[in-house]
Residue frames relative to the residue before (quaternion, step in Angstrom):
aa qw qx qy qz dx dy dz
M 1.0000 0.0000 0.0000 0.0000 0.00 0.00 0.00
K 0.6140 0.5690 -0.3492 0.4210 3.56 1.01 -0.81
R 0.6901 0.4827 -0.2925 0.4530 3.56 0.83 -0.99
T 0.6306 0.5445 -0.3339 0.4408 3.58 1.04 -0.79
I 0.6818 0.4801 -0.2894 0.4700 3.58 0.86 -0.94
L 0.6425 0.5131 -0.3342 0.4607 3.60 0.94 -0.79
G 0.6394 0.5277 -0.3245 0.4555 3.56 1.02 -0.78
L 0.6508 0.5089 -0.3016 0.4760 3.56 1.03 -0.82
L 0.6175 0.5483 -0.3426 0.4480 3.58 1.02 -0.80
V 0.6922 0.4771 -0.2809 0.4630 3.55 0.81 -1.01
A 0.6578 0.5208 -0.3137 0.4445 3.57 0.92 -0.91
A 0.6546 0.5271 -0.3166 0.4397 3.58 0.96 -0.88
I 0.6757 0.4815 -0.3015 0.4697 3.58 0.92 -0.86
C 0.6494 0.5225 -0.3249 0.4469 3.58 0.96 -0.81
L 0.6643 0.4949 -0.3052 0.4698 3.57 1.05 -0.74
G 0.7467 0.4342 -0.2201 0.4533 3.55 1.06 -0.76
T 0.7778 0.2245 -0.1381 0.5707 3.60 1.21 -0.28
T 0.4995 -0.6273 0.4897 0.3422 3.56 -1.31 -0.01
A 0.3281 0.7964 -0.4718 0.1886 3.58 1.27 0.11
C 0.6882 0.4986 -0.3087 0.4272 3.59 0.81 -0.94
S 0.7123 0.4489 -0.2777 0.4626 3.57 0.84 -0.89
T 0.6998 0.4741 -0.2798 0.4552 3.58 1.00 -0.77
F 0.7520 0.3775 -0.2181 0.4944 3.56 0.67 -1.09
G 0.7045 0.4726 -0.2812 0.4486 3.55 0.76 -1.04
G 0.7048 0.4695 -0.2687 0.4590 3.58 1.02 -0.77
G 0.3893 -0.7632 0.4470 0.2574 3.56 1.22 -0.27
S 0.3931 0.7491 -0.4660 0.2590 3.59 1.19 0.37
S 0.7949 0.0522 -0.0455 0.6028 3.57 1.21 -0.36
A 0.2425 -0.7646 0.5794 0.1445 3.55 -1.24 0.28
P 0.5921 -0.5713 0.4202 0.3828 3.59 -1.13 0.53
S 0.5716 -0.5916 0.4435 0.3558 3.53 -1.25 0.39
S 0.6751 -0.4979 0.3628 0.4057 3.55 -1.31 0.16
D 0.5773 0.5879 -0.3745 0.4253 3.58 1.29 -0.19
T 0.6883 0.4155 -0.2725 0.5286 3.59 1.28 0.01
P 0.0838 -0.8686 0.4855 0.0537 3.60 0.58 1.13
V 0.6761 0.4924 -0.3156 0.4482 3.60 0.92 -0.79
L 0.6785 0.4800 -0.2940 0.4720 3.57 0.84 -0.96
T 0.6206 0.5356 -0.3412 0.4600 3.58 1.04 -0.72
R 0.6626 0.4983 -0.3109 0.4648 3.59 0.91 -0.86
V 0.6334 0.5353 -0.3292 0.4515 3.58 0.99 -0.84
L 0.7010 0.4696 -0.2738 0.4618 3.58 0.87 -0.95
E 0.6702 0.4964 -0.3081 0.4578 3.58 0.97 -0.77
S 0.7184 0.4263 -0.2525 0.4882 3.59 1.03 -0.73
G 0.3701 -0.7386 0.4826 0.2909 3.57 1.17 -0.56
I 0.6827 0.4475 -0.2677 0.5119 3.59 1.29 0.24
L 0.1758 -0.7364 0.6454 0.1010 3.54 -1.04 0.90
R 0.2106 -0.8029 0.5494 0.0957 3.58 -0.39 1.26
V 0.0909 -0.8249 0.5577 -0.0153 3.54 -0.40 1.31
G 0.2415 -0.7896 0.5509 0.1219 3.57 -0.60 1.15
M 0.1966 0.7569 -0.6073 0.1405 3.55 -0.95 0.93
S 0.5720 -0.6309 0.4077 0.3295 3.56 -1.18 0.54
G 0.3465 -0.7667 0.4784 0.2513 3.60 1.13 -0.59
N 0.7510 0.3301 -0.2210 0.5274 3.61 1.21 0.19
Q 0.5336 0.6036 -0.4119 0.4258 3.57 1.04 0.86
P 0.0103 0.8244 -0.5656 0.0180 3.62 0.51 1.08
P 0.6177 -0.1679 -0.7650 -0.0711 1.58 -2.11 1.39
F 0.4272 0.7126 -0.4628 0.3090 3.60 1.21 0.32
N 0.7573 -0.1831 0.1276 0.6137 3.59 0.95 -0.89
V 0.1671 0.7792 -0.5825 0.1601 3.56 -0.86 0.97
R 0.4079 -0.7080 0.5238 0.2407 3.56 -1.11 0.69
T 0.3737 -0.7387 0.5240 0.2003 3.57 -0.90 0.98
R 0.7073 -0.4256 0.3378 0.4522 3.57 -1.31 0.02
S 0.6945 0.4703 -0.2707 0.4724 3.59 1.09 -0.69
G 0.5992 -0.6024 0.3475 0.3966 3.60 1.27 -0.06
E 0.5314 0.6217 -0.4108 0.4030 3.61 1.27 -0.02
I 0.3282 -0.7100 0.5807 0.2256 3.57 -1.10 0.69
I 0.0152 -0.7928 0.6082 -0.0369 3.54 -0.75 1.12
G 0.3811 0.7247 -0.5306 0.2193 3.56 -1.28 0.09
M 0.7086 -0.4448 0.3288 0.4381 3.55 -1.29 0.18
E 0.6915 0.4674 -0.2856 0.4710 3.60 0.91 -0.87
A 0.6012 0.5410 -0.3619 0.4635 3.58 1.10 -0.58
D 0.6408 0.5105 -0.3181 0.4770 3.58 1.01 -0.80
L 0.6558 0.5160 -0.3102 0.4554 3.57 0.92 -0.91
A 0.6833 0.4952 -0.2846 0.4549 3.57 0.93 -0.93
N 0.6539 0.5140 -0.3186 0.4547 3.59 0.93 -0.86
A 0.6807 0.4799 -0.2939 0.4690 3.58 0.94 -0.86
L 0.6169 0.5360 -0.3449 0.4617 3.60 1.03 -0.73
A 0.6671 0.5023 -0.3018 0.4601 3.58 0.90 -0.94
E 0.6765 0.4878 -0.3029 0.4611 3.57 0.88 -0.91
T 0.6089 0.5769 -0.3425 0.4232 3.55 1.08 -0.72
I 0.7628 0.3314 -0.2009 0.5176 3.60 0.95 -0.80
G 0.6146 -0.6322 0.3187 0.3479 3.56 1.26 0.43
V 0.6280 0.4744 -0.3647 0.4975 3.59 1.11 0.60
R 0.4257 -0.6702 0.5188 0.3169 3.58 -1.26 -0.15
A 0.4572 -0.6792 0.5081 0.2674 3.54 -1.16 0.66
E 0.0923 -0.7584 0.6435 0.0476 3.54 -1.04 0.86
F 0.2671 -0.7899 0.5343 0.1386 3.58 -0.51 1.18
V 0.1487 -0.7739 0.6137 0.0482 3.55 -0.78 1.13
E 0.1712 -0.8284 0.5310 0.0504 3.55 -0.30 1.29
M 0.1988 0.7603 -0.5974 0.1599 3.56 -0.89 0.99
P 0.6638 -0.4855 0.3577 0.4424 3.62 -1.19 0.31
F 0.6229 -0.5876 0.3686 0.3616 3.56 -1.00 0.84
G 0.6838 0.5246 -0.2893 0.4165 3.59 0.91 -0.93
E 0.6785 0.4865 -0.2856 0.4705 3.61 1.24 -0.28
L 0.4874 0.7265 -0.4055 0.2649 3.58 1.24 -0.33
L 0.6948 0.4674 -0.2989 0.4576 3.61 0.80 -0.89
D 0.6131 0.5319 -0.3511 0.4668 3.59 1.04 -0.69
A 0.6592 0.5053 -0.3063 0.4651 3.59 0.97 -0.84
L 0.6302 0.5256 -0.3317 0.4654 3.59 1.05 -0.74
E 0.6813 0.4833 -0.2866 0.4692 3.59 0.90 -0.91
A 0.6822 0.4787 -0.2826 0.4749 3.59 1.11 -0.64
G 0.5102 -0.6695 0.4112 0.3498 3.60 1.26 -0.08
E 0.4378 0.7063 -0.4540 0.3215 3.59 1.21 0.31
I 0.7596 0.1320 -0.0980 0.6293 3.58 1.26 -0.39
D 0.4703 -0.7024 0.4713 0.2517 3.57 -1.24 0.47
I 0.7955 0.0254 0.0376 0.6043 3.58 1.15 -0.60
V 0.2291 -0.7424 0.6090 0.1596 3.58 -1.16 0.60
M 0.0681 0.7461 -0.6590 0.0662 3.53 -0.89 1.05
S 0.3662 0.7342 -0.4671 0.3297 3.54 0.15 1.32
Q 0.6623 -0.5290 0.2984 0.4387 3.55 0.72 1.14
M 0.3200 0.7711 -0.4848 0.2606 3.55 0.96 0.91
T 0.3715 -0.7349 0.5298 0.2030 3.54 -0.76 1.10
M 0.3977 -0.7034 0.5407 0.2338 3.56 -1.00 0.87
T 0.0656 0.8149 -0.5683 0.0928 3.58 -0.15 1.28
P 0.6147 -0.5462 0.4080 0.3966 3.62 -1.17 0.48
E 0.6259 0.5493 -0.3424 0.4350 3.59 0.99 -0.77
R 0.6892 0.4529 -0.2791 0.4919 3.59 0.87 -0.91
N 0.6502 0.5463 -0.3173 0.4221 3.55 1.06 -0.73
T 0.5721 0.5553 -0.3917 0.4593 3.59 1.25 -0.12
R 0.6986 0.4470 -0.2524 0.4984 3.58 1.28 -0.35
V 0.8099 0.0782 0.0179 0.5811 3.58 0.94 -0.93
A 0.4918 -0.6170 0.5160 0.3335 3.55 -1.34 0.16
F 0.2004 -0.7767 0.5841 0.1243 3.57 -1.22 0.43
A 0.1480 -0.7279 0.6619 0.1006 3.53 -1.21 0.72
G 0.5623 0.5792 -0.4374 0.3962 3.55 -0.96 0.85
P 0.5364 0.1007 -0.7149 -0.4371 1.44 -2.28 -1.06
Y 0.3168 -0.7277 0.5679 0.2182 3.54 -1.26 0.41
F 0.7815 0.0822 -0.0994 0.6104 3.58 1.30 0.06
I 0.2353 -0.7489 0.6028 0.1430 3.56 -1.14 0.72
S 0.0007 0.8030 -0.5938 0.0504 3.55 -0.70 1.11
G 0.1538 -0.7792 0.5951 0.1226 3.57 -1.24 -0.42
K 0.5988 -0.5968 0.4071 0.3458 3.54 -1.20 0.51
A 0.0234 0.7673 -0.6386 0.0532 3.53 -1.11 0.90
I 0.3490 -0.7136 0.5504 0.2569 3.57 -1.28 -0.14
L 0.2456 -0.7026 0.6481 0.1611 3.51 -1.31 0.59
T 0.1311 0.8203 -0.5359 0.1508 3.58 -0.61 1.07
K 0.3819 -0.6712 0.5743 0.2716 3.55 -1.37 0.20
S 0.5682 0.6130 -0.3612 0.4135 3.57 1.31 -0.12
A 0.4124 -0.7114 0.5133 0.2457 3.59 -0.73 1.05
T 0.6310 0.5412 -0.3329 0.4452 3.59 1.07 -0.70
L 0.6912 0.4662 -0.2846 0.4731 3.60 0.84 -0.96
A 0.6220 0.5607 -0.3418 0.4266 3.58 1.07 -0.66
Q 0.6508 0.5019 -0.3134 0.4759 3.59 1.25 -0.30
A 0.4084 0.7334 -0.4640 0.2830 3.60 1.27 -0.04
D 0.0623 -0.8067 0.5865 0.0362 3.56 -0.99 0.82
E 0.7629 0.1718 -0.1707 0.5994 3.57 1.31 0.19
T 0.6978 -0.5104 0.3101 0.3954 3.55 -1.22 0.55
E 0.6241 0.5754 -0.3464 0.3993 3.59 0.97 -0.80
D 0.5961 0.5978 -0.3566 0.4001 3.59 1.15 -0.53
I 0.7551 0.3259 -0.2077 0.5296 3.59 1.17 -0.44
D 0.5440 0.6040 -0.4000 0.4234 3.57 1.29 0.01
Q 0.3452 0.7435 -0.4832 0.3074 3.55 0.43 1.27
A 0.4889 -0.6292 0.5142 0.3172 3.55 -1.05 0.74
G 0.7440 0.3811 -0.2866 0.4680 3.55 -1.02 0.79
I 0.6276 0.5034 -0.3390 0.4876 3.59 1.27 -0.18
T 0.2008 -0.7665 0.6012 0.1034 3.57 -0.97 0.91
L 0.0776 -0.7942 0.6026 0.0029 3.54 -0.78 1.09
T 0.1694 -0.7641 0.6120 0.1136 3.55 -1.17 0.60
A 0.0103 0.7951 -0.6045 0.0482 3.58 -1.10 0.74
L 0.6105 -0.5695 0.4189 0.3571 3.54 -1.26 0.50
A 0.4816 -0.6851 0.4705 0.2781 3.57 -0.79 1.04
G 0.8240 0.2260 -0.1884 0.4843 3.56 -0.95 0.93
S 0.5832 0.6053 -0.3570 0.4074 3.58 1.28 0.01
T 0.6129 -0.5203 0.4274 0.4135 3.55 -1.32 0.14
S 0.5507 0.5880 -0.3995 0.4375 3.60 1.21 -0.35
E 0.6357 0.5132 -0.3198 0.4799 3.57 1.00 -0.83
K 0.6640 0.4948 -0.2991 0.4742 3.59 0.93 -0.89
F 0.6115 0.5646 -0.3367 0.4405 3.57 1.05 -0.81
V 0.6752 0.4770 -0.2948 0.4792 3.59 0.95 -0.87
R 0.6641 0.5236 -0.3139 0.4316 3.59 0.85 -0.95
E 0.7800 0.3614 -0.1776 0.4791 3.56 0.88 -0.96
G 0.7907 0.3582 -0.1706 0.4662 3.57 0.97 -0.81
V 0.7622 0.2512 -0.1451 0.5787 3.56 1.25 -0.40
P 0.0290 0.8746 -0.4837 0.0162 3.61 0.78 0.98
S 0.6247 0.5650 -0.3513 0.4088 3.62 1.12 -0.48
A 0.6537 0.5235 -0.3128 0.4480 3.58 1.15 -0.56
R 0.4642 -0.6326 0.5404 0.3037 3.55 -1.27 0.45
L 0.1925 -0.7999 0.5632 0.0774 3.58 -0.88 0.98
I 0.0529 -0.7484 0.6606 0.0287 3.54 -1.07 0.89
S 0.2238 -0.7861 0.5657 0.1091 3.59 -0.58 1.17
T 0.1441 -0.7922 0.5898 0.0618 3.57 -1.06 0.78
P 0.5503 -0.6373 0.4226 0.3353 3.62 -1.12 0.55
D 0.8067 0.0598 -0.0276 0.5873 3.62 1.18 -0.42
Y 0.6514 -0.5449 0.3704 0.3763 3.54 -1.29 0.37
D 0.5775 0.5987 -0.3883 0.3965 3.60 1.03 -0.68
R 0.6698 0.4857 -0.2954 0.4776 3.57 0.93 -0.89
A 0.6519 0.5240 -0.3202 0.4449 3.59 0.95 -0.85
V 0.6563 0.5035 -0.3084 0.4697 3.58 0.93 -0.89
Q 0.6574 0.5138 -0.3144 0.4528 3.57 0.94 -0.86
M 0.6066 0.5537 -0.3543 0.4472 3.59 1.05 -0.66
V 0.6488 0.4930 -0.3153 0.4864 3.59 1.02 -0.77
I 0.6490 0.5207 -0.3158 0.4560 3.59 0.94 -0.88
D 0.7384 0.4145 -0.2161 0.4860 3.57 0.98 -0.90
D 0.4637 -0.7063 0.4157 0.3368 3.60 1.33 0.15
E 0.3936 0.6906 -0.5014 0.3416 3.58 1.10 0.69
A 0.7595 0.1393 -0.1066 0.6265 3.57 1.32 -0.27
D 0.5008 -0.6629 0.4709 0.2967 3.55 -1.11 0.71
A 0.8012 -0.0752 0.0719 0.5893 3.57 1.12 -0.62
M 0.3133 -0.6843 0.6197 0.2225 3.52 -1.33 0.43
V 0.2374 -0.7414 0.6097 0.1493 3.57 -0.99 0.86
A 0.2248 0.7507 -0.5868 0.2039 3.57 -0.76 1.09
D 0.6613 -0.4575 0.3797 0.4574 3.56 -1.27 0.04
L 0.6551 -0.5709 0.3351 0.3641 3.56 -1.05 0.81
P 0.6542 0.5082 -0.3567 0.4319 3.69 0.81 -0.76
I 0.6205 0.5354 -0.3449 0.4575 3.60 1.04 -0.74
C 0.6588 0.5084 -0.3075 0.4615 3.59 0.95 -0.86
V 0.6555 0.5139 -0.3138 0.4559 3.58 0.93 -0.88
I 0.6758 0.4820 -0.2985 0.4710 3.59 0.87 -0.92
S 0.6241 0.5437 -0.3410 0.4457 3.61 1.04 -0.71
V 0.6131 0.5257 -0.3396 0.4821 3.58 1.09 -0.68
L 0.6872 0.4911 -0.2830 0.4543 3.58 0.89 -0.94
R 0.6815 0.4952 -0.2918 0.4529 3.59 1.02 -0.75
N 0.7676 0.2674 -0.1444 0.5643 3.59 1.20 -0.46
P 0.0364 -0.8802 0.4727 0.0236 3.59 0.70 1.09
S 0.7370 0.4075 -0.2374 0.4842 3.61 1.12 -0.51
A 0.5377 0.6651 -0.3820 0.3500 3.61 1.28 0.09
G 0.4701 -0.6977 0.4337 0.3228 3.60 1.22 -0.12
L 0.3944 0.7382 -0.4600 0.2963 3.57 1.18 0.52
S 0.0183 0.7744 -0.6324 -0.0024 3.55 -1.24 0.52
T 0.2167 -0.7602 0.5957 0.1422 3.56 -1.30 0.23
I 0.6207 -0.5611 0.3940 0.3803 3.57 -1.27 0.16
A 0.6287 -0.5852 0.3737 0.3502 3.56 -1.23 0.46
S 0.8029 0.0290 0.0096 0.5953 3.60 1.02 -0.75
P 0.5637 -0.6486 0.3965 0.3231 3.61 -1.04 0.73
F 0.5602 -0.6101 0.4599 0.3200 3.53 -1.30 0.48
T 0.8203 0.2145 -0.0409 0.5287 3.57 1.03 -0.85
F 0.4350 -0.6335 0.5661 0.2981 3.56 -1.42 0.04
E 0.0111 0.8278 -0.5563 0.0716 3.60 -0.56 1.16
P 0.1330 -0.7932 0.5894 0.0761 3.65 -0.32 1.17
L 0.2120 -0.7909 0.5660 0.0958 3.59 -0.70 1.11
G 0.0552 0.8144 -0.5737 0.0678 3.57 -0.90 0.93
A 0.5606 -0.5781 0.4756 0.3540 3.53 -1.37 0.04
A 0.2805 -0.7509 0.5767 0.1580 3.58 -0.85 0.99
L 0.0463 -0.8034 0.5933 -0.0211 3.56 -0.93 0.98
P 0.6368 -0.5185 0.3887 0.4178 3.61 -1.19 0.38
S 0.5044 -0.6924 0.4404 0.2686 3.56 -1.06 0.77
N 0.6903 0.5208 -0.2707 0.4231 3.60 1.22 -0.30
D 0.7074 0.4199 -0.2682 0.5013 3.61 1.19 0.33
P 0.1526 -0.8420 0.5115 0.0783 3.62 0.25 1.24
L 0.6245 0.5419 -0.3558 0.4356 3.61 1.05 -0.63
F 0.6326 0.5181 -0.3211 0.4779 3.57 1.03 -0.80
L 0.6350 0.5256 -0.3163 0.4696 3.58 0.99 -0.87
N 0.6691 0.5054 -0.2984 0.4558 3.57 0.90 -0.93
L 0.6302 0.5407 -0.3281 0.4504 3.57 1.02 -0.82
V 0.6938 0.4705 -0.2820 0.4667 3.59 0.84 -0.97
Q 0.6401 0.5166 -0.3339 0.4604 3.60 0.98 -0.78
N 0.6493 0.5043 -0.3167 0.4730 3.59 0.97 -0.79
Y 0.5946 0.5709 -0.3383 0.4540 3.56 1.13 -0.73
F 0.6834 0.4650 -0.2857 0.4849 3.60 0.85 -0.93
S 0.6358 0.5336 -0.3308 0.4491 3.59 0.98 -0.82
M 0.6419 0.5215 -0.3191 0.4629 3.58 1.02 -0.79
L 0.6534 0.5125 -0.3170 0.4581 3.58 0.96 -0.83
E 0.6404 0.5086 -0.3229 0.4763 3.58 1.01 -0.78
G 0.6963 0.5072 -0.2783 0.4248 3.57 0.85 -0.98
T 0.7200 0.4306 -0.2476 0.4846 3.58 1.07 -0.70
G 0.5180 -0.6534 0.4137 0.3655 3.59 1.23 -0.19
L 0.4843 0.6912 -0.4272 0.3244 3.58 1.25 -0.04
M 0.5773 0.5621 -0.3893 0.4463 3.61 1.12 -0.50
L 0.6353 0.5186 -0.3230 0.4723 3.58 1.04 -0.77
Q 0.6272 0.5329 -0.3376 0.4567 3.60 1.00 -0.74
L 0.6404 0.5154 -0.3207 0.4705 3.56 1.02 -0.80
Q 0.6555 0.5107 -0.3192 0.4556 3.58 0.94 -0.83
I 0.6290 0.5169 -0.3329 0.4757 3.59 1.03 -0.74
K 0.6401 0.5442 -0.3232 0.4355 3.57 0.94 -0.89
W 0.8043 0.3346 -0.1545 0.4661 3.57 0.77 -1.03
F 0.7626 0.3638 -0.2106 0.4916 3.61 1.14 -0.40
T 0.7259 0.3784 -0.2384 0.5226 3.59 1.24 -0.28
D 0.7312 0.3418 -0.2014 0.5550 3.57 0.92 -0.92
G 0.1669 -0.8429 0.5082 0.0584 3.58 -0.34 1.23
S 0.3333 0.7821 -0.4843 0.2065 3.61 1.21 0.25
W 0.5965 0.5928 -0.3565 0.4070 3.59 1.14 -0.59
L 0.5258 0.6442 -0.4091 0.3756 3.60 1.19 -0.42
N 0.6025 0.5872 -0.3562 0.4065 3.59 1.12 -0.58
Q 0.6395 0.5369 -0.3270 0.4425 3.59 1.24 -0.36
L 0.6047 0.6050 -0.3475 0.3841 3.59 1.23 -0.34
P 0.6178 -0.5399 0.4062 0.4024 3.59 -1.19 0.47
């Protein structure tokens, strides 16, 4: 199924744009005003930054391959412009610094498009709409339907360092104790081991964590607390590259292929068998 969807993604973009014939055929090259896109085309590599531990968006399998909705999007984008995607794995909190330093060309790692981040980098998207939720073993907390329900003294929450979840707890849940973690695996384990009452993360992460740990007594809330548009972060100095990626997402939405990807990664759970 993965190969079929990737093939459709590439075919749809090639039919809707001139990217495949122009870039892939080498008949022309971007101007000097597009430094990032020029480097990508000259090197033949699109360096995609992601954490590698945010299923179903990006996650490393038992065999060491990174899979997920964002991995599919990145591979198809790279193939569309005639290069290959190279996944650069690093902690989530380091991704924007690496993008600004030129160490990667694009970030696709369940990153919320916020005004604060948009002062540093450009964004294309959104390609998915999510929202903040909690993962917990507490039946009471699992019934929460608004932020005030978890804003209590004596409650310990954990969240991914550098994420909007961490900011959400600091600003919206000031009464709770916050423990930041470098990755979701550690945060989930803290909840399982009763070191934290709940993990705050985007709803898909919480749902997948429940499915991956069926005997741990974990649960999540029915609907998210917030509205979180997820997009691709790009360097601020290359408007043509930004325009190309935005058009790519628009084409996927218009052809229905983005919906197919969401069904693959959020409805069909067969990919879970590949995880450690």
